[in-house]
TIVO-2410 file (N, C-alpha, C; in nm, 3 decimals):
# residues 138
REC num residu      c1      c2      c3 atome chaine
REC   1      M   0.057  -0.141   0.002     N      A
REC   1      M  -0.027   0.021  -0.012    CA      A
REC   1      M   0.133   0.116  -0.070     C      A
REC   2      M   0.032   0.266  -0.111     N      A
REC   2      M   0.124   0.325  -0.082    CA      A
REC   2      M   0.036   0.461  -0.012     C      A
REC   3      V   0.175   0.525   0.063     N      A
REC   3      V   0.056   0.665   0.128    CA      A
REC   3      V   0.162   0.741   0.058     C      A
REC   4      R   0.134   0.815   0.078     N      A
REC   4      R   0.228   0.951   0.062    CA      A
REC   4      R   0.143   1.104   0.191     C      A
REC   5      F   0.245   1.230   0.188     N      A
REC   5      F   0.236   1.301   0.251    CA      A
REC   5      F   0.093   1.393   0.166     C      A
REC   6      D  -0.015   1.459   0.255     N      A
REC   6      D  -0.130   1.503   0.113    CA      A
REC   6      D  -0.129   1.693   0.108     C      A
REC   7      H  -0.107   1.728   0.288     N      A
REC   7      H  -0.128   1.866   0.325    CA      A
REC   7      H  -0.104   1.853   0.449     C      A
REC   8      V  -0.050   2.014   0.521     N      A
REC   8      V  -0.085   2.036   0.674    CA      A
REC   8      V  -0.201   2.126   0.686     C      A
REC   9      G  -0.300   2.170   0.729     N      A
REC   9      G  -0.374   2.238   0.775    CA      A
REC   9      G  -0.325   2.339   0.909     C      A
REC  10      I  -0.413   2.426   0.899     N      A
REC  10      I  -0.349   2.564   1.011    CA      A
REC  10      I  -0.444   2.615   1.026     C      A
REC  11      S  -0.509   2.649   1.124     N      A
REC  11      S  -0.625   2.702   1.180    CA      A
REC  11      S  -0.526   2.879   1.275     C      A
REC  12      V  -0.642   2.976   1.155     N      A
REC  12      V  -0.624   3.119   1.180    CA      A
REC  12      V  -0.725   3.210   1.249     C      A
REC  13      P  -0.669   3.282   1.247     N      A
REC  13      P  -0.776   3.337   1.294    CA      A
REC  13      P  -0.851   3.458   1.234     C      A
REC  14      D  -0.845   3.470   1.057     N      A
REC  14      D  -0.850   3.520   0.924    CA      A
REC  14      D  -0.822   3.494   0.860     C      A
REC  15      L  -0.887   3.421   0.748     N      A
REC  15      L  -0.909   3.313   0.663    CA      A
REC  15      L  -0.893   3.407   0.481     C      A
REC  16      E  -0.937   3.487   0.579     N      A
REC  16      E  -0.895   3.580   0.358    CA      A
REC  16      E  -0.760   3.624   0.424     C      A
REC  17      A  -0.714   3.772   0.444     N      A
REC  17      A  -0.558   3.801   0.541    CA      A
REC  17      A  -0.472   3.657   0.522     C      A
REC  18      A  -0.504   3.504   0.553     N      A
REC  18      A  -0.419   3.395   0.570    CA      A
REC  18      A  -0.392   3.374   0.421     C      A
REC  19      T  -0.490   3.375   0.355     N      A
REC  19      T  -0.484   3.364   0.198    CA      A
REC  19      T  -0.428   3.387   0.161     C      A
REC  20      A  -0.418   3.575   0.153     N      A
REC  20      A  -0.367   3.634   0.062    CA      A
REC  20      A  -0.218   3.626   0.109     C      A
REC  21      W  -0.196   3.654   0.253     N      A
REC  21      W  -0.126   3.591   0.295    CA      A
REC  21      W   0.026   3.503   0.243     C      A
REC  22      Y  -0.003   3.346   0.272     N      A
REC  22      Y   0.033   3.201   0.194    CA      A
REC  22      Y   0.066   3.269   0.057     C      A
REC  23      C  -0.108   3.305  -0.015     N      A
REC  23      C  -0.104   3.268  -0.222    CA      A
REC  23      C   0.001   3.369  -0.240     C      A
REC  24      A   0.065   3.526  -0.193     N      A
REC  24      A   0.157   3.589  -0.159    CA      A
REC  24      A   0.338   3.585  -0.127     C      A
REC  25      A   0.294   3.474   0.009     N      A
REC  25      A   0.452   3.499   0.014    CA      A
REC  25      A   0.491   3.293  -0.084     C      A
REC  26      L   0.426   3.258  -0.035     N      A
REC  26      L   0.483   3.086  -0.083    CA      A
REC  26      L   0.460   3.064  -0.200     C      A
REC  27      D   0.397   3.191  -0.324     N      A
REC  27      D   0.370   3.125  -0.477    CA      A
REC  27      D   0.230   3.075  -0.439     C      A
REC  28      L   0.184   3.031  -0.369     N      A
REC  28      L   0.028   2.921  -0.377    CA      A
REC  28      L  -0.084   2.998  -0.457     C      A
REC  29      T  -0.174   2.898  -0.533     N      A
REC  29      T  -0.273   2.923  -0.534    CA      A
REC  29      T  -0.423   2.849  -0.539     C      A
REC  30      A  -0.479   2.962  -0.481     N      A
REC  30      A  -0.640   2.886  -0.363    CA      A
REC  30      A  -0.715   2.860  -0.447     C      A
REC  31      A  -0.831   2.772  -0.406     N      A
REC  31      A  -0.906   2.656  -0.454    CA      A
REC  31      A  -1.000   2.746  -0.442     C      A
REC  32      P  -1.131   2.745  -0.451     N      A
REC  32      P  -1.237   2.766  -0.400    CA      A
REC  32      P  -1.268   2.746  -0.277     C      A
REC  33      P  -1.285   2.821  -0.178     N      A
REC  33      P  -1.315   2.834   0.000    CA      A
REC  33      P  -1.422   2.715   0.016     C      A
REC  34      F  -1.423   2.671   0.080     N      A
REC  34      F  -1.556   2.583   0.144    CA      A
REC  34      F  -1.611   2.601   0.249     C      A
REC  35      A  -1.681   2.617   0.318     N      A
REC  35      A  -1.691   2.575   0.404    CA      A
REC  35      A  -1.821   2.444   0.469     C      A
REC  36      V  -1.777   2.413   0.573     N      A
REC  36      V  -1.914   2.296   0.630    CA      A
REC  36      V  -1.952   2.318   0.694     C      A
REC  37      A  -2.039   2.205   0.641     N      A
REC  37      A  -2.235   2.201   0.723    CA      A
REC  37      A  -2.272   2.180   0.822     C      A
REC  38      G  -2.371   2.250   0.896     N      A
REC  38      G  -2.389   2.198   0.989    CA      A
REC  38      G  -2.291   2.306   1.139     C      A
REC  39      T  -2.214   2.305   1.115     N      A
REC  39      T  -2.073   2.419   1.218    CA      A
REC  39      T  -2.019   2.633   1.082     C      A
REC  40      D  -1.957   2.636   1.221     N      A
REC  40      D  -1.935   2.757   1.174    CA      A
REC  40      D  -1.779   2.717   1.083     C      A
REC  41      L  -1.725   2.650   1.085     N      A
REC  41      L  -1.590   2.638   0.940    CA      A
REC  41      L  -1.633   2.584   0.912     C      A
REC  42      R  -1.481   2.734   0.813     N      A
REC  42      R  -1.539   2.790   0.685    CA      A
REC  42      R  -1.321   2.705   0.648     C      A
REC  43      G  -1.271   2.755   0.505     N      A
REC  43      G  -1.141   2.717   0.443    CA      A
REC  43      G  -1.117   2.742   0.284     C      A
REC  44      V  -0.994   2.667   0.323     N      A
REC  44      V  -0.911   2.671   0.204    CA      A
REC  44      V  -0.842   2.595   0.125     C      A
REC  45      M  -0.815   2.504   0.048     N      A
REC  45      M  -0.655   2.474   0.063    CA      A
REC  45      M  -0.609   2.560  -0.081     C      A
REC  46      L  -0.448   2.581  -0.109     N      A
REC  46      L  -0.395   2.665  -0.141    CA      A
REC  46      L  -0.235   2.488  -0.191     C      A
REC  47      L  -0.215   2.550  -0.307     N      A
REC  47      L  -0.204   2.473  -0.375    CA      A
REC  47      L  -0.025   2.530  -0.408     C      A
REC  48      H   0.088   2.495  -0.397     N      A
REC  48      H   0.248   2.530  -0.485    CA      A
REC  48      H   0.246   2.423  -0.639     C      A
REC  49      E   0.151   2.496  -0.739     N      A
REC  49      E   0.156   2.430  -0.907    CA      A
REC  49      E   0.258   2.374  -0.940     C      A
REC  50      E   0.343   2.447  -0.867     N      A
REC  50      E   0.517   2.356  -0.911    CA      A
REC  50      E   0.606   2.222  -0.882     C      A
REC  51      S   0.539   2.201  -0.717     N      A
REC  51      S   0.611   2.143  -0.644    CA      A
REC  51      S   0.492   1.995  -0.598     C      A
REC  52      G   0.345   2.067  -0.621     N      A
REC  52      G   0.247   2.044  -0.550    CA      A
REC  52      G   0.209   2.000  -0.429     C      A
REC  53      Y   0.257   1.996  -0.304     N      A
REC  53      Y   0.246   1.989  -0.175    CA      A
REC  53      Y   0.061   2.155  -0.207     C      A
REC  54      R   0.037   2.127  -0.091     N      A
REC  54      R  -0.111   2.160  -0.004    CA      A
REC  54      R  -0.081   2.215   0.156     C      A
REC  55      I  -0.151   2.340   0.167     N      A
REC  55      I  -0.157   2.437   0.273    CA      A
REC  55      I  -0.309   2.446   0.333     C      A
REC  56      E  -0.333   2.370   0.383     N      A
REC  56      E  -0.522   2.396   0.376    CA      A
REC  56      E  -0.496   2.469   0.518     C      A
REC  57      L  -0.625   2.544   0.504     N      A
REC  57      L  -0.635   2.654   0.601    CA      A
REC  57      L  -0.778   2.674   0.643     C      A
REC  58      L  -0.765   2.710   0.785     N      A
REC  58      L  -0.935   2.652   0.875    CA      A
REC  58      L  -0.932   2.757   0.905     C      A
REC  59      H  -1.093   2.821   0.892     N      A
REC  59      H  -1.114   2.886   1.013    CA      A
REC  59      H  -1.266   2.871   1.105     C      A
REC  60      R  -1.240   2.902   1.239     N      A
REC  60      R  -1.426   2.901   1.347    CA      A
REC  60      R  -1.309   3.000   1.388     C      A
REC  61      P  -1.457   3.083   1.424     N      A
REC  61      P  -1.480   3.211   1.447    CA      A
REC  61      P  -1.414   3.235   1.600     C      A
REC  62      D  -1.458   3.117   1.674     N      A
REC  62      D  -1.506   3.145   1.843    CA      A
REC  62      D  -1.309   3.046   1.851     C      A
REC  63      A  -1.216   3.110   1.853     N      A
REC  63      A  -1.078   2.985   1.807    CA      A
REC  63      A  -0.973   3.011   1.896     C      A
REC  64      G  -1.005   2.937   1.933     N      A
REC  64      G  -0.849   3.004   2.105    CA      A
REC  64      G  -0.677   2.926   2.062     C      A
REC  65      P  -0.650   3.076   2.086     N      A
REC  65      P  -0.474   2.962   2.106    CA      A
REC  65      P  -0.472   2.927   2.108     C      A
REC  66      G  -0.327   2.942   2.014     N      A
REC  66      G  -0.239   2.773   2.043    CA      A
REC  66      G  -0.181   2.798   2.095     C      A
REC  67      L  -0.035   2.688   2.040     N      A
REC  67      L   0.135   2.770   2.068    CA      A
REC  67      L   0.194   2.814   1.899     C      A
REC  68      A   0.222   2.956   2.057     N      A
REC  68      A   0.338   3.042   2.002    CA      A
REC  68      A   0.441   3.062   1.990     C      A
REC  69      A   0.514   3.008   1.927     N      A
REC  69      A   0.677   2.918   1.977    CA      A
REC  69      A   0.772   3.029   1.944     C      A
REC  70      G   0.814   3.098   2.021     N      A
REC  70      G   0.929   3.141   2.010    CA      A
REC  70      G   1.046   3.119   1.938     C      A
REC  71      S   1.032   3.030   1.923     N      A
REC  71      S   1.208   2.931   1.886    CA      A
REC  71      S   1.186   2.764   1.839     C      A
REC  72      A   1.220   2.714   1.765     N      A
REC  72      A   1.186   2.544   1.697    CA      A
REC  72      A   1.209   2.512   1.816     C      A
REC  73      L   1.331   2.514   1.939     N      A
REC  73      L   1.308   2.451   2.051    CA      A
REC  73      L   1.173   2.469   2.086     C      A
REC  74      E   1.150   2.558   2.114     N      A
REC  74      E   0.988   2.562   2.244    CA      A
REC  74      E   0.914   2.522   2.146     C      A
REC  75      A   0.947   2.512   2.024     N      A
REC  75      A   0.808   2.447   1.977    CA      A
REC  75      A   0.800   2.286   2.007     C      A
REC  76      V   0.911   2.184   2.005     N      A
REC  76      V   0.904   2.076   2.030    CA      A
REC  76      V   0.907   2.054   2.194     C      A
REC  77      G   0.886   2.134   2.312     N      A
REC  77      G   0.820   2.206   2.453    CA      A
REC  77      G   0.741   2.130   2.466     C      A
REC  78      T   0.639   2.076   2.349     N      A
REC  78      T   0.492   2.122   2.362    CA      A
REC  78      T   0.470   1.969   2.268     C      A
REC  79      L   0.326   1.938   2.301     N      A
REC  79      L   0.340   1.783   2.213    CA      A
REC  79      L   0.275   1.863   2.084     C      A
REC  80      G   0.212   1.763   2.018     N      A
REC  80      G   0.222   1.820   1.918    CA      A
REC  80      G   0.188   1.909   1.726     C      A
REC  81      Y   0.137   2.006   1.705     N      A
REC  81      Y   0.197   2.051   1.561    CA      A
REC  81      Y   0.332   2.085   1.609     C      A
REC  82      G   0.388   2.158   1.547     N      A
REC  82      G   0.496   2.244   1.615    CA      A
REC  82      G   0.590   2.325   1.488     C      A
REC  83      H   0.590   2.252   1.314     N      A
REC  83      H   0.563   2.339   1.232    CA      A
REC  83      H   0.585   2.303   1.052     C      A
REC  84      M   0.606   2.345   0.964     N      A
REC  84      M   0.626   2.318   0.841    CA      A
REC  84      M   0.735   2.330   0.763     C      A
REC  85      C   0.824   2.245   0.693     N      A
REC  85      C   0.913   2.247   0.651    CA      A
REC  85      C   0.878   2.282   0.511     C      A
REC  86      L   0.999   2.406   0.461     N      A
REC  86      L   0.991   2.412   0.310    CA      A
REC  86      L   1.083   2.382   0.240     C      A
REC  87      C   1.127   2.318   0.180     N      A
REC  87      C   1.299   2.248   0.102    CA      A
REC  87      C   1.325   2.377   0.018     C      A
REC  88      V   1.415   2.413  -0.020     N      A
REC  88      V   1.435   2.544  -0.098    CA      A
REC  88      V   1.546   2.539  -0.167     C      A
REC  89      E   1.568   2.611  -0.247     N      A
REC  89      E   1.759   2.647  -0.319    CA      A
REC  89      E   1.834   2.678  -0.205     C      A
REC  90      E   1.788   2.805  -0.224     N      A
REC  90      E   1.883   2.895  -0.127    CA      A
REC  90      E   1.817   2.928  -0.006     C      A
REC  91      V   1.839   2.921   0.126     N      A
REC  91      V   1.760   2.967   0.202    CA      A
REC  91      V   1.738   3.025   0.332     C      A
REC  92      Q   1.881   3.142   0.250     N      A
REC  92      Q   1.916   3.326   0.290    CA      A
REC  92      Q   1.866   3.365   0.160     C      A
REC  93      A   1.822   3.335   0.052     N      A
REC  93      A   1.738   3.410  -0.062    CA      A
REC  93      A   1.533   3.371   0.004     C      A
REC  94      E   1.556   3.300   0.030     N      A
REC  94      E   1.374   3.278   0.038    CA      A
REC  94      E   1.362   3.283   0.203     C      A
REC  95      Y   1.453   3.266   0.293     N      A
REC  95      Y   1.446   3.408   0.428    CA      A
REC  95      Y   1.374   3.539   0.476     C      A
REC  96      D   1.437   3.612   0.367     N      A
REC  96      D   1.497   3.728   0.350    CA      A
REC  96      D   1.358   3.762   0.270     C      A
REC  97      R   1.293   3.614   0.163     N      A
REC  97      R   1.175   3.683   0.075    CA      A
REC  97      R   1.032   3.700   0.209     C      A
REC  98      L   1.064   3.585   0.272     N      A
REC  98      L   0.944   3.597   0.418    CA      A
REC  98      L   0.945   3.669   0.457     C      A
REC  99      I   1.078   3.766   0.520     N      A
REC  99      I   1.035   3.860   0.566    CA      A
REC  99      I   1.005   3.956   0.540     C      A
REC 100      A   1.053   3.982   0.442     N      A
REC 100      A   1.020   4.129   0.327    CA      A
REC 100      A   0.914   4.114   0.326     C      A
REC 101      A   0.828   3.957   0.313     N      A
REC 101      A   0.652   3.953   0.292    CA      A
REC 101      A   0.588   4.020   0.417     C      A
REC 102      G   0.600   3.998   0.514     N      A
REC 102      G   0.532   4.009   0.677    CA      A
REC 102      G   0.579   3.915   0.781     C      A
REC 103      A   0.676   3.793   0.731     N      A
REC 103      A   0.737   3.705   0.838    CA      A
REC 103      A   0.802   3.700   0.924     C      A
REC 104      T   0.800   3.639   1.039     N      A
REC 104      T   0.903   3.708   1.145    CA      A
REC 104      T   1.026   3.598   1.162     C      A
REC 105      T   1.114   3.676   1.205     N      A
REC 105      T   1.228   3.574   1.260    CA      A
REC 105      T   1.231   3.499   1.375     C      A
REC 106      R   1.212   3.361   1.352     N      A
REC 106      R   1.289   3.212   1.467    CA      A
REC 106      R   1.496   3.246   1.454     C      A
REC 107      M   1.472   3.231   1.362     N      A
REC 107      M   1.578   3.172   1.381    CA      A
REC 107      M   1.690   3.170   1.229     C      A
REC 108      T   1.792   3.268   1.301     N      A
REC 108      T   1.854   3.307   1.152    CA      A
REC 108      T   1.929   3.200   0.981     C      A
REC 109      P   1.937   3.177   0.924     N      A
REC 109      P   1.998   3.118   0.882    CA      A
REC 109      P   2.138   3.052   0.887     C      A
REC 110      S   2.127   2.882   0.972     N      A
REC 110      S   2.270   2.916   0.999    CA      A
REC 110      S   2.270   2.689   0.943     C      A
REC 111      P   2.427   2.671   0.954     N      A
REC 111      P   2.471   2.556   0.970    CA      A
REC 111      P   2.263   2.472   0.984     C      A
REC 112      A   2.300   2.371   0.892     N      A
REC 112      A   2.219   2.285   1.019    CA      A
REC 112      A   2.247   2.087   1.024     C      A
REC 113      P   2.222   2.050   1.147     N      A
REC 113      P   2.237   1.956   1.266    CA      A
REC 113      P   2.326   1.872   1.135     C      A
REC 114      R   2.249   1.860   0.989     N      A
REC 114      R   2.279   1.782   0.902    CA      A
REC 114      R   2.336   1.858   0.758     C      A
REC 115      A   2.500   1.777   0.813     N      A
REC 115      A   2.614   1.870   0.762    CA      A
REC 115      A   2.598   1.873   0.597     C      A
REC 116      G   2.576   2.005   0.541     N      A
REC 116      G   2.589   2.100   0.346    CA      A
REC 116      G   2.514   2.147   0.412     C      A
REC 117      A   2.378   2.092   0.453     N      A
REC 117      A   2.270   2.243   0.475    CA      A
REC 117      A   2.227   2.295   0.617     C      A
REC 118      T   2.179   2.381   0.525     N      A
REC 118      T   2.126   2.510   0.607    CA      A
REC 118      T   2.003   2.557   0.589     C      A
REC 119      V   1.988   2.555   0.727     N      A
REC 119      V   1.803   2.562   0.722    CA      A
REC 119      V   1.814   2.733   0.818     C      A
REC 120      S   1.651   2.736   0.865     N      A
REC 120      S   1.645   2.890   0.876    CA      A
REC 120      S   1.432   2.872   0.977     C      A
REC 121      Y   1.409   2.928   1.067     N      A
REC 121      Y   1.311   2.926   1.098    CA      A
REC 121      Y   1.242   3.106   1.089     C      A
REC 122      V   1.123   3.125   1.019     N      A
REC 122      V   1.102   3.252   0.994    CA      A
REC 122      V   0.888   3.179   1.109     C      A
REC 123      A   0.811   3.274   1.158     N      A
REC 123      A   0.683   3.282   1.158    CA      A
REC 123      A   0.633   3.363   1.117     C      A
REC 124      D   0.485   3.251   0.953     N      A
REC 124      D   0.439   3.322   0.954    CA      A
REC 124      D   0.316   3.513   0.998     C      A
REC 125      P   0.227   3.589   1.003     N      A
REC 125      P   0.188   3.683   1.047    CA      A
REC 125      P   0.093   3.666   1.186     C      A
REC 126      W   0.071   3.521   1.270     N      A
REC 126      W   0.008   3.439   1.317    CA      A
REC 126      W   0.095   3.371   1.395     C      A
REC 127      G   0.157   3.357   1.396     N      A
REC 127      G   0.322   3.272   1.437    CA      A
REC 127      G   0.351   3.157   1.413     C      A
REC 128      N   0.253   3.043   1.321     N      A
REC 128      N   0.319   2.943   1.275    CA      A
REC 128      N   0.441   2.904   1.246     C      A
REC 129      L   0.547   2.875   1.301     N      A
REC 129      L   0.621   2.851   1.230    CA      A
REC 129      L   0.652   2.763   1.149     C      A
REC 130      I   0.755   2.897   1.083     N      A
REC 130      I   0.779   2.804   0.910    CA      A
REC 130      I   0.963   2.744   0.876     C      A
REC 131      E   1.039   2.627   0.836     N      A
REC 131      E   1.126   2.605   0.878    CA      A
REC 131      E   1.115   2.575   0.730     C      A
REC 132      L   1.301   2.681   0.682     N      A
REC 132      L   1.360   2.657   0.564    CA      A
REC 132      L   1.464   2.607   0.550     C      A
REC 133      I   1.418   2.429   0.467     N      A
REC 133      I   1.634   2.415   0.456    CA      A
REC 133      I   1.602   2.419   0.356     C      A
REC 134      D   1.753   2.380   0.319     N      A
REC 134      D   1.822   2.254   0.158    CA      A
REC 134      D   1.888   2.130   0.111     C      A
REC 135      R   1.888   2.159   0.071     N      A
REC 135      R   1.976   1.937   0.076    CA      A
REC 135      R   1.976   1.922  -0.050     C      A
REC 136      K   2.084   2.055  -0.032     N      A
REC 136      K   2.264   2.048  -0.037    CA      A
REC 136      K   2.307   1.920  -0.033     C      A
REC 137      E   2.363   1.820  -0.143     N      A
REC 137      E   2.460   1.668  -0.046    CA      A
REC 137      E   2.596   1.773  -0.017     C      A
REC 138      A   2.664   1.654   0.079     N      A
REC 138      A   2.806   1.717   0.162    CA      A
REC 138      A   2.897   1.676   0.099     C      A
***
């Protein structure tokens, strides 16, 4: 049986603003928004056309705040979702681009524990962690 990762879901306080930010910052395309009948849940699936990865943004008006980690180390100190990771060609360039788009620094680009790789963390405008890593061979 073949299994593959499909998408990550992120609960956001403002579906329209988050859709606009993720589409602009990560070059994603939004599918038509959806609503779950009988609930106050709305959402939208975002797709990266070139690589095929997807992010599902979800919104409930009365949702409470969750983990807003100041670092990757802090995120792994709480059970549950910690971050999503994007493999990029140049970590520094993508880091700079996301900071210019409104992300905030959590860890500047630096050598990763994996030899020959570079890693960085930023947070989207709602505090969700995004890891950036290159997978250059050592």
